[in-house]
C-alpha positions as CSV (number, residue, x, y, z in Angstrom):
1,M,0.0,0.0,0.0
2,S,1.5,3.4,-1.0
3,S,2.2,5.9,1.7
4,S,-0.5,8.3,0.4
5,L,-3.1,5.6,0.2
6,K,-2.1,4.3,3.6
7,I,-2.6,7.8,5.1
8,K,-5.9,8.3,3.4
9,T,-7.1,4.9,4.6
10,I,-6.1,5.6,8.2
11,R,-7.8,9.0,8.0
12,N,-11.0,7.5,6.5
13,I,-11.1,4.7,9.1
14,G,-10.7,7.4,11.7
15,L,-13.6,9.4,10.3
16,N,-15.7,6.4,9.8
17,A,-14.9,5.3,13.4
18,F,-16.0,8.7,14.7
19,A,-19.2,8.5,12.7
20,N,-20.0,5.0,13.8
21,L,-19.0,5.6,17.4
22,T,-21.4,8.6,17.4
23,K,-24.1,6.4,15.8
24,F,-23.5,3.7,18.3
25,F,-23.9,6.0,21.3
26,L,-27.0,7.6,19.8
27,S,-28.4,4.1,19.0
28,A,-27.5,2.8,22.4
29,I,-29.2,5.7,24.2
30,A,-32.3,5.4,22.0
31,S,-32.4,1.6,22.4
32,I,-32.2,1.9,26.2
33,I,-35.0,4.4,26.4
34,L,-37.1,2.4,24.0
35,A,-36.5,-0.8,25.9
36,Q,-37.7,1.0,29.1
37,N,-40.9,2.3,27.4
38,L,-41.9,-0.3,24.9
39,S,-43.1,-3.8,25.4
40,A,-41.6,-7.1,24.1
41,S,-44.6,-7.3,21.8
42,D,-43.9,-3.8,20.3
43,Y,-40.3,-5.0,19.5
44,G,-41.8,-8.1,18.0
45,V,-44.1,-6.2,15.6
46,V,-41.3,-4.1,14.2
47,G,-38.9,-7.0,14.2
48,F,-41.2,-9.2,12.2
49,A,-42.0,-6.3,9.8
50,M,-38.4,-5.7,9.2
51,L,-38.0,-9.4,8.2
52,F,-40.1,-8.7,5.1
53,I,-38.5,-5.3,4.4
54,N,-34.9,-6.6,4.8
55,F,-35.6,-9.7,2.7
56,L,-36.9,-7.7,-0.3
57,S,-34.2,-5.1,0.1
58,R,-31.8,-7.8,-1.1
59,F,-33.6,-7.6,-4.5
60,S,-33.5,-3.8,-4.6
61,D,-29.7,-3.7,-5.2
62,I,-28.6,-7.2,-6.5
63,G,-24.9,-6.1,-5.9
64,I,-25.2,-3.0,-8.2
65,T,-23.8,-0.6,-5.6
66,D,-20.7,-2.6,-4.9
67,A,-20.2,-3.3,-8.6
68,V,-20.2,0.4,-9.4
69,I,-17.8,1.2,-6.5
70,R,-15.4,-1.5,-7.6
71,K,-15.4,-0.7,-11.3
72,D,-11.9,0.3,-12.4
73,K,-12.9,3.1,-14.8
74,L,-16.3,4.6,-14.3
75,D,-17.8,6.9,-16.9
76,D,-21.3,8.4,-17.2
77,R,-22.7,5.3,-18.9
78,G,-21.5,3.0,-16.2
79,L,-22.7,5.4,-13.4
80,Y,-26.2,6.0,-14.8
81,T,-26.7,2.4,-15.9
82,G,-26.2,1.5,-12.2
83,Y,-28.6,4.3,-11.1
84,T,-31.3,3.4,-13.6
85,T,-31.2,-0.2,-12.5
86,K,-31.3,0.8,-8.8
87,F,-34.2,3.2,-9.3
88,F,-36.5,0.8,-11.1
89,L,-35.7,-2.0,-8.8
90,G,-36.7,0.2,-5.9
91,I,-40.0,1.0,-7.5
92,I,-40.7,-2.6,-8.3
93,I,-39.8,-3.9,-4.8
94,C,-42.0,-1.2,-3.1
95,A,-45.0,-2.3,-5.3
96,V,-44.3,-6.0,-4.4
97,V,-44.3,-5.2,-0.7
98,F,-47.7,-3.6,-1.0
99,L,-49.0,-6.7,-2.7
100,L,-47.5,-9.1,-0.2
101,A,-48.1,-7.2,3.0
102,P,-51.6,-8.6,3.6
103,Q,-50.1,-12.2,3.7
104,A,-48.0,-11.3,6.8
105,K,-51.1,-11.7,9.1
106,Y,-51.1,-15.4,8.4
107,F,-47.7,-15.8,10.0
108,F,-47.8,-13.3,12.9
109,D,-50.1,-12.9,15.9
110,N,-50.6,-9.1,15.6
111,G,-52.9,-7.5,13.1
112,A,-50.9,-4.3,12.8
113,I,-48.2,-6.0,10.9
114,E,-49.7,-5.3,7.5
115,T,-49.8,-1.5,7.9
116,V,-46.3,-1.4,9.4
117,I,-44.8,-3.3,6.5
118,K,-46.5,-1.0,3.9
119,V,-45.2,2.2,5.6
120,L,-41.7,0.8,5.8
121,S,-41.7,-0.1,2.2
122,V,-41.5,3.5,1.2
123,S,-37.8,3.4,2.1
124,F,-37.1,1.4,-1.0
125,V,-38.0,4.4,-3.2
126,I,-36.4,7.0,-0.9
127,S,-33.0,5.2,-0.8
128,T,-32.7,5.3,-4.6
129,F,-32.1,9.0,-4.6
130,G,-29.0,8.6,-2.4
131,F,-27.4,6.1,-4.7
132,L,-25.4,8.5,-6.9
133,P,-23.8,10.7,-4.3
134,T,-23.0,7.7,-2.0
135,C,-21.3,5.7,-4.8
136,L,-19.2,8.7,-6.0
137,L,-18.1,9.7,-2.5
138,T,-17.2,6.1,-1.7
139,R,-15.2,5.7,-4.9
140,D,-13.4,9.0,-4.1
141,L,-12.7,7.8,-0.6
142,N,-14.1,11.1,0.6
143,Y,-15.3,10.0,4.0
144,R,-15.2,13.5,5.3
145,K,-18.3,14.2,3.3
146,L,-19.7,10.7,3.3
147,I,-20.2,10.6,7.1
148,I,-22.3,13.8,7.1
149,P,-25.6,12.3,6.0
150,Q,-24.9,9.3,8.2
151,L,-24.6,11.5,11.3
152,F,-27.7,13.6,10.5
153,S,-29.7,10.4,9.9
154,A,-28.5,8.9,13.2
155,I,-29.3,12.0,15.2
156,T,-32.8,12.2,13.6
157,N,-33.5,8.5,14.2
158,A,-32.5,8.6,17.8
159,A,-34.2,11.9,18.7
160,L,-37.5,11.1,16.9
161,S,-37.8,7.6,18.1
162,I,-37.2,8.7,21.7
163,I,-39.7,11.6,21.4
164,L,-42.4,9.4,19.9
165,A,-41.8,6.5,22.4
166,L,-42.2,8.9,25.3
167,T,-45.4,10.4,23.9
168,G,-47.1,7.0,23.5
169,F,-46.5,6.0,19.8
170,N,-45.4,2.5,20.8
171,Y,-43.9,0.5,17.9
172,W,-44.7,3.4,15.5
173,S,-41.9,5.4,17.2
174,I,-39.4,3.0,15.6
175,V,-41.2,2.9,12.2
176,W,-41.6,6.7,11.7
177,A,-38.1,7.4,12.9
178,N,-36.8,5.0,10.3
179,I,-38.6,6.6,7.4
180,V,-37.8,10.2,8.4
181,S,-34.1,9.5,9.1
182,S,-33.8,7.7,5.7
183,T,-35.2,10.8,4.0
184,I,-32.9,13.1,5.9
185,S,-29.9,11.0,4.9
186,V,-30.8,11.2,1.2
187,I,-31.3,14.9,1.3
188,I,-28.0,15.6,3.0
189,A,-26.1,13.3,0.7
190,N,-27.3,15.2,-2.3
191,C,-26.4,18.5,-0.7
192,V,-22.8,17.5,0.1
193,R,-22.3,15.8,-3.3
194,P,-24.8,17.3,-5.8
195,T,-25.2,14.9,-8.8
196,K,-27.4,15.3,-11.8
197,I,-30.1,12.6,-12.0
198,K,-30.7,11.1,-15.3
199,F,-31.6,7.7,-16.8
200,Q,-29.3,5.8,-19.1
201,F,-29.0,2.1,-19.7
202,D,-26.2,0.1,-21.3
203,K,-26.9,-3.6,-21.7
204,T,-23.2,-4.6,-21.7
205,I,-22.4,-2.7,-18.6
206,F,-25.5,-4.0,-16.9
207,Y,-24.4,-7.6,-17.6
208,D,-20.9,-6.8,-16.3
209,Y,-22.5,-5.5,-13.0
210,I,-24.7,-8.6,-12.8
211,S,-21.8,-11.0,-13.3
212,F,-20.0,-9.5,-10.3
213,G,-23.1,-8.6,-8.3
214,G,-24.9,-11.9,-8.9
215,N,-22.9,-14.0,-6.5
216,L,-22.8,-11.1,-4.1
217,F,-26.5,-10.8,-4.3
218,L,-27.1,-14.5,-3.7
219,S,-24.6,-14.5,-0.9
220,G,-26.3,-11.5,0.7
221,L,-29.6,-13.2,0.3
222,L,-28.3,-16.2,2.1
223,I,-26.7,-14.1,4.8
224,Y,-30.0,-12.4,5.2
225,L,-31.7,-15.8,5.7
226,I,-29.0,-16.8,8.1
227,F,-29.4,-13.5,10.1
228,N,-33.2,-13.4,10.0
229,A,-34.7,-16.9,9.6
230,D,-34.2,-17.2,13.4
231,N,-36.5,-14.2,13.9
232,F,-39.1,-15.6,11.6
233,V,-39.1,-19.0,13.3
234,V,-39.1,-17.5,16.8
235,G,-42.0,-15.1,15.8
236,T,-44.1,-17.9,14.2
237,V,-43.3,-20.8,16.5
238,I,-43.1,-19.1,19.9
239,G,-44.8,-15.7,19.5
240,S,-44.3,-12.0,19.4
241,S,-43.2,-11.6,23.0
242,A,-40.5,-14.2,22.6
243,L,-39.4,-12.5,19.4
244,G,-39.1,-9.2,21.3
245,L,-36.9,-10.9,23.9
246,Y,-34.8,-12.5,21.2
247,A,-34.5,-9.2,19.3
248,I,-33.2,-7.5,22.4
249,A,-30.6,-10.2,22.9
250,F,-29.5,-10.4,19.3
251,N,-29.4,-6.6,18.7
252,W,-27.3,-5.9,21.8
253,G,-25.2,-9.0,21.4
254,S,-24.2,-8.2,17.8
255,M,-24.3,-4.4,18.0
256,I,-20.6,-3.9,18.7
257,S,-19.4,-6.3,16.1
258,G,-21.8,-4.7,13.6
259,R,-20.5,-1.3,14.3
260,L,-16.9,-2.4,13.9
261,Y,-17.8,-3.9,10.6
262,D,-19.5,-0.7,9.5
263,V,-16.3,1.2,10.5
264,V,-13.9,-0.8,8.4
265,H,-15.9,-2.4,5.6
266,S,-16.8,0.7,3.6
267,V,-13.3,1.9,3.8
268,L,-11.3,-1.3,3.4
269,F,-13.3,-2.7,0.4
270,P,-12.3,0.1,-2.0
271,T,-8.8,0.4,-0.4
272,F,-8.1,-3.4,-0.6
273,S,-9.4,-3.2,-4.2
274,R,-6.5,-0.9,-5.1
275,I,-3.9,-3.4,-3.8
276,Q,-5.6,-6.6,-5.0
277,N,-2.6,-7.5,-7.2
278,N,-0.1,-7.4,-4.3
279,S,-0.8,-10.4,-2.0
280,D,1.9,-9.5,0.5
281,K,0.4,-6.1,1.1
282,L,-3.1,-7.5,1.2
283,K,-2.0,-10.1,3.8
284,T,-0.2,-7.5,6.0
285,S,-3.1,-5.1,5.8
286,Y,-5.7,-7.8,6.6
287,L,-3.8,-9.1,9.7
288,K,-3.3,-5.5,11.0
289,V,-7.1,-4.8,10.6
290,L,-7.8,-8.2,12.3
291,E,-5.5,-7.3,15.2
292,Y,-7.2,-4.0,16.0
293,M,-10.7,-5.3,15.4
294,T,-10.3,-8.4,17.7
295,F,-8.8,-6.3,20.5
296,I,-11.7,-3.8,20.4
297,G,-14.4,-6.4,19.8
298,V,-13.4,-8.8,22.6
299,L,-12.8,-5.9,24.9
300,S,-16.3,-4.6,24.4
301,N,-18.3,-7.8,24.1
302,L,-16.5,-9.6,26.9
303,S,-17.0,-6.7,29.3
304,L,-20.7,-6.6,28.5
305,L,-20.9,-10.4,28.9
306,L,-19.4,-10.3,32.3
307,C,-22.0,-7.7,33.3
308,S,-24.9,-9.0,31.3
309,K,-27.3,-9.6,34.2
310,E,-26.8,-6.1,35.6
311,F,-27.1,-4.6,32.2
312,L,-30.5,-6.2,31.5
313,Y,-31.8,-5.4,34.9
314,F,-30.6,-1.9,35.6
315,V,-30.0,-0.4,32.2
316,L,-32.6,-1.9,29.8
317,G,-35.0,-3.0,32.5
318,H,-34.8,0.3,34.5
319,G,-34.6,-1.6,37.8
320,T,-37.1,-4.3,36.8
321,D,-36.8,-7.9,35.6
322,K,-38.6,-7.1,32.4
323,W,-35.9,-8.4,30.1
324,M,-34.3,-11.0,32.4
325,P,-35.9,-13.9,30.5
326,A,-33.5,-13.0,27.7
327,L,-30.4,-13.3,29.9
328,T,-29.0,-16.7,28.7
329,T,-29.8,-15.8,25.0
330,F,-28.1,-12.4,25.5
331,R,-24.9,-14.1,26.8
332,I,-24.9,-16.5,23.9
333,M,-25.3,-13.7,21.4
334,L,-22.4,-11.7,22.9
335,I,-20.2,-14.8,22.2
336,Y,-21.6,-14.8,18.7
337,G,-20.6,-11.1,18.5
338,I,-17.0,-12.0,19.4
339,I,-16.9,-14.6,16.7
340,R,-18.2,-12.1,14.1
341,T,-15.4,-9.8,15.0
342,F,-12.9,-12.5,14.0
343,L,-14.6,-13.6,10.8
344,E,-16.0,-10.4,9.1
345,P,-12.7,-8.8,8.0
346,V,-12.2,-11.7,5.6
347,G,-15.1,-10.4,3.5
348,N,-13.1,-7.3,2.5
349,V,-10.3,-9.5,1.1
350,L,-12.8,-11.7,-0.8
351,L,-14.5,-8.8,-2.4
352,A,-11.3,-7.0,-3.3
353,L,-10.1,-10.1,-5.1
354,G,-13.4,-10.5,-6.9
355,K,-14.1,-13.8,-5.1
356,S,-17.8,-13.2,-4.4
357,N,-18.5,-16.8,-5.3
358,L,-16.7,-17.9,-2.1
359,L,-18.9,-15.6,0.0
360,L,-21.8,-17.5,-1.6
361,K,-20.3,-20.9,-0.9
362,S,-19.6,-20.1,2.8
363,S,-23.1,-18.7,3.1
364,L,-24.6,-21.9,1.6
365,I,-22.8,-24.0,4.2
366,S,-23.8,-21.7,7.1
367,G,-27.4,-21.4,5.8
368,A,-27.8,-25.2,5.3
369,I,-26.8,-25.9,8.9
370,E,-29.0,-23.2,10.4
371,L,-32.1,-23.6,8.2
372,S,-32.2,-27.4,8.6
373,L,-32.1,-27.2,12.4
374,L,-33.9,-24.0,13.2
375,Y,-37.4,-25.3,13.7
376,P,-36.4,-28.1,16.1
377,A,-34.1,-25.8,18.0
378,A,-36.9,-23.3,18.6
379,H,-39.5,-25.9,19.3
380,Y,-37.5,-27.9,21.8
381,F,-35.0,-25.5,23.3
382,G,-36.7,-22.0,22.8
383,I,-34.8,-18.8,22.1
384,E,-31.7,-20.2,23.8
385,G,-31.5,-23.1,21.4
386,V,-31.9,-20.8,18.5
387,A,-29.1,-18.6,19.7
388,I,-26.7,-21.5,20.1
389,L,-27.6,-22.8,16.6
390,V,-27.1,-19.3,15.0
391,T,-23.6,-19.0,16.6
392,L,-22.5,-22.5,15.5
393,A,-23.8,-22.0,11.9
394,Y,-22.1,-18.7,11.5
395,S,-18.8,-20.1,12.8
396,A,-18.9,-22.8,10.1
397,Q,-18.0,-20.2,7.5
398,Y,-14.4,-20.4,8.6
399,L,-14.2,-23.8,6.9
400,I,-14.2,-21.9,3.6
401,Y,-12.4,-18.8,4.6
402,F,-9.2,-20.2,6.0
403,P,-8.3,-22.4,3.0
404,F,-8.9,-19.4,0.8
405,L,-6.6,-17.1,2.9
406,K,-4.0,-19.8,3.0
407,N,-4.0,-20.2,-0.8
408,E,-4.5,-16.6,-2.0
409,V,-2.5,-14.5,0.5
410,D,-0.3,-17.2,2.0
411,L,-1.8,-17.0,5.5
412,D,-1.1,-19.8,7.9
413,Y,-2.0,-20.9,11.4
414,I,1.0,-19.1,13.0
415,D,-0.2,-15.8,11.6
416,L,-3.7,-16.3,13.1
417,L,-2.3,-17.6,16.4
418,R,-0.2,-14.5,16.8
419,I,-3.4,-12.4,16.7
420,V,-5.6,-14.7,18.7
421,K,-3.3,-15.8,21.5
422,P,-3.0,-12.4,23.4
423,V,-6.7,-11.7,22.9
424,M,-8.0,-15.0,24.3
425,L,-5.4,-15.2,27.1
426,S,-6.5,-11.7,28.2
427,A,-10.1,-12.7,28.0
428,V,-9.6,-15.8,30.2
429,V,-7.6,-13.9,32.8
430,I,-10.1,-11.0,33.2
431,S,-13.1,-13.4,33.3
432,V,-11.5,-15.4,36.2
433,L,-10.7,-12.1,38.0
434,V,-14.3,-10.8,37.6
435,F,-15.9,-14.0,38.9
436,A,-13.4,-14.2,41.8
437,L,-14.2,-10.6,42.8
438,D,-17.9,-10.7,42.0
439,R,-18.9,-10.3,45.7
440,F,-17.4,-6.8,45.7
441,F,-19.9,-5.8,43.0
442,T,-23.1,-6.9,44.7
443,S,-24.6,-3.5,45.9
444,D,-27.5,-4.0,43.4
445,S,-27.3,-0.6,41.8
446,L,-26.5,1.1,38.5
447,F,-23.3,2.3,40.1
448,S,-22.3,-1.2,40.8
449,F,-22.8,-2.1,37.2
450,A,-20.7,0.8,36.1
451,Q,-17.9,-0.2,38.5
452,K,-18.0,-3.8,37.2
453,I,-17.9,-3.0,33.5
454,I,-15.2,-0.4,33.9
455,F,-13.1,-2.8,35.9
456,S,-13.6,-5.5,33.2
457,M,-12.6,-3.2,30.3
458,I,-9.6,-1.6,32.0
459,G,-8.4,-5.0,33.3
460,Y,-8.6,-6.6,29.9
461,A,-6.8,-3.7,28.2
462,L,-4.0,-3.6,30.7
463,F,-3.3,-7.3,30.6
464,Y,-3.5,-7.4,26.8
465,N,-1.0,-4.5,26.5
466,A,1.3,-6.0,29.1
467,I,1.7,-9.2,27.2
468,T,2.0,-7.4,23.8
469,K,4.3,-4.7,25.2
470,W,1.9,-1.9,24.3
471,K,2.3,-2.7,20.6
472,L,-1.0,-1.4,19.4
473,F,-0.8,1.8,21.3
474,K,2.7,2.5,20.1
475,E,1.6,1.8,16.5
476,A,-1.5,4.0,16.9
477,A,0.7,6.8,18.3
478,A,3.1,6.5,15.4
479,L,0.3,6.6,12.8
480,I,-1.2,9.7,14.4
481,N,2.1,11.4,14.3
482,T,2.6,10.4,10.7
483,I,-0.8,11.8,9.8
484,R,0.0,15.1,11.5
485,T,3.3,15.5,9.7
486,Y,2.0,14.2,6.3
């Protein structure tokens, strides 16, 4: 990676990290207040509606966005062929949702589901107007402007959902906040990167996009099924309240790993694409990203895992046992979040090398495991059984990823062990310490929870840096100094 590209990448990750950290805190605050004011059934209604919306959203892009971003030389024909495809797909999918929405009542035990789905479907049309500025800003690696609409959208979503929840709008507080924040994001994106809208279609370019995006689309569709089939089965087999409990556990269990992925993926995909022909640089860059992500991911998820009971009771439950039935599931999903932290950086390497077919293959393996066992897991073991199955099925993707990394970028077990060893050793040590000292954190208050989680985070960070001789901090300081003097 050239010096200028390296500096730009670091700056962009920093900007993206700032944006996602801000979004995380806004989302966390909103989620806490919503959890305190909405019922499990309210979460179930929105969660089930989003199953339909998220499923059909796979068909509203079919990999076009990533294909446009990755294209080596992009002219107006290529750009507007992508936009035209995206626009008409959005219109078609919105119409399909309106036609299919009435069928949702046959799967879910709440009659409001049809109206909620129809309202959320408007987002398919709204999002098409943000396609052009988003693609161009991403290709230019201009994250200084790209994060602006994201921040405005996050602020709007958090503020509006809180206001509506406190004024009695129940599940509609989440629905309307989603629609309004999407609109704000599109408006701001077109303000920071004004782009002329026009329709143009080139059949050859379209087929080129489809050849790349086809596997990506199918992989994304399978990943969606993997991530959401559990919600569907829980909602239909066990009911809306159980789905609300599962949604709380899954959302908080995967929130940190999801935000980490958002921080690095949109930056590393176009960056790795530029060094796709240099396997040594690609390997070095991947391992460095993995090192930082696993440190942060394990630090955050493990600390929350060690304080999970207090978090559900004092923070989300506001001093009640409202969400305590989700405790075991929540703990399982936090482990799942840690595993995601280890696996997801591989996706950037796969896409940069144009190996979207391997994403599809790994998704097929994971999907086959999960979908074949999901119903019996829910029926016999409840939401805890579903959580275990989801974690195991997701982990199976490494059966495809590691051989690929070994062959394509010459990665071996020693390279991974160098990253994993200090992380896991630190996790074991701090877990033992917290359990041994648990009696000192039994004052049954929010302050006790704060003490425990701070102790867990600081203890993990200190032990990790002691055995690595403060390597990450020294590297981070050197990078900051390089950026300042560049």
